[in-house]
N, C-alpha and C positions, 0 to 999 in steps of 0.2 A: 327236406325240412320237413318238420310234425308240430302240428301246431292244435292244442287242446283250447276252447274257447268255447264261450257261452254268445258271443257277440254273432252276428248275420254277418258273410261274405262283403252285403253290398251293406254302404252308410244307410241308416234308417232316417226317415222323417224327421221323427219325431222319438225319442227315448223310451224305451220298450218298456213295458211292467215286467218288475221278476218274474212272474208267475207264465211270462209270454216267452222269457229267454230260454232254449235248447241247448245241452251241453253237444258240443260233436267234436270231430279228432278231424284236422284238417289235413293232409299228406300230400305232403307236390313233390316231383320229382322231374328233372328235368334230365334225361338221360340219349341218348341217340338211341337210332331204331333199332343198331344192332345190337343193342346192351339191353335186348329188352327184361329176356328172360334171368339175368343178373341179376334184377329187383323182383324177382319173385317169395326170394327167402324174407325180404324188408317187409314188401307186402303181407304175408305170412305173419309176420312178428306183429304189426301193426292189431289184430284181433284178439290176443292176451293182451297187448298193453292197452287196451280201449278196457280188458272185464278188469283188469288192476288198478285200472282210477278208481273205482270206486270203493280203495282199503287206501288213497292216496292220502297219510295227514302232513296239511303246509304247517310249518314256522306261527306263531302265531303273527311275529315282522311280514310276514309273507301276505297273510292272509287281509293285513291291515293293508298293505302296499297294493295291493288288489284289488280293494275295493275302494280306494280314494283314485286308482285310475278309472275303475269303473263309473264312479260318481264323475270325476270329471268330463271324461265321456259324455254321461248324457247331460250334462250341465252345457256344454260344448255342444251339443246335437240342439239341447233345448231353444240355447241362444239363438242359434240359427234358422231355426222356422220361428219364433217370434221375429226374427230380424227381414225374413222374407216376408211373415202375413204381414207387416209393417209397412215392406215394400207396396206389398199389394194393396194395403188400404190405403196409400198414400197415390199409387198409381191412379185407382180409381177415385181418387176425390178433386184429383188432376183431370182425369176425361170429364167429369161431370164439371168441372170449372170451363175447361174448352167447350164444351158443347152448349154451356149456358152462353158461353161470350159469342159462340159463333150465331147460335139460335138471336142474339143481340142483332150483332150486323146486321142479320139477314131483314131482321123488320126494320132496323136503320135505314138500307138499300131499297125499303120498298115502302117508303112515305118519300113525300114532295123535295125536292132539292132545297126548299129554303129550312125545313122542320132539319130535315139532313145536316144543315149548316149550324144551325140553331144546335143540334145533339152533339154534334162533334168539337164547337167549339167551347158548350158546358164541359165537356172530356177534360178539353186540352185546360182550363182553368182549375180543374178538379187535380188533375195531373202536378199541373203548378205549385199548385197549392199546399199537396203532399210534398213535393219535394223540398219545397224548400220550409217545413217544418214551426214550430213556433217560436215566435218570438221571445227571448232573455228579457222582461223588463228587470231593469236593476234599477232600485234606490238606492 
């Protein structure tokens, strides 16, 4: 299989700028080890093929299709990068909340029993009010 592309082998983390793209040919062969000599002609033909690529003229429909596929791929890569960044931010916020909650629990644990009871009762009432929501008043 021979493939001509300007996309890297590994999916990039962010879309590549047009100036950063390098065109390359990927030749993939899978043959038994005793048939390696038979591939020499094929490998030798790749070099003239690469040289002839500069003079290839594609139809406008093909160019448009390739451009659309490249744009879709770039959008997909960007969406993945944005999603990953968003997840990292959410994780950081969650970690910060957990650290704050743990620090508060440690602070409460150091207080005398009466103070602890008072704070826990306040927290329980706050949670109860929050779960009940606001009552709707009809006139």
